[in-house]
Residue, then its C-alpha position, 0 to 999 in steps of 0.5 A: m232547209k228547202p230547195i228553192k223552187v224555180l220557175e222555168l220561163s220558154e224564151d216566148d214568157r222571158l222576153k215578155l217579162e223583160k219588156g214589161y220589166h223595161k217599158g211598163p206602164t207602170h212601177c208595180f208592173r214593172i216591178r213585178c216582173k221583174s220579181i219574176l225574173l229574178k225567181s227564174e234566175g233561182k233567187s230565193a223569195p226573201q232575196i227578190a224580197e230584199m232586193l226591191e224592197v217588198t216582203v216576202p208574202t208579197v213575193y210569194t202572192w206574185v208568183k202564184r199570181y204568173e202561175e196562175n194566170g201568167i203576165k196578165g196576173l200581174 
């Protein structure tokens, strides 16, 4: 089994994501922020997908968008 890729977040990025999760303008944006926070905690894409009731490819897409464009990518 492959090791789980953990996203490394700076304190500033973590704070922005937490703010987005709690006060984001849309439900979709808040869920995307939560997915990145969970990934940074070492959760796997299948675990996150189950928790947030989305598909595994969706989680991978959000992570890729975050890695490429930061919070603006969400």
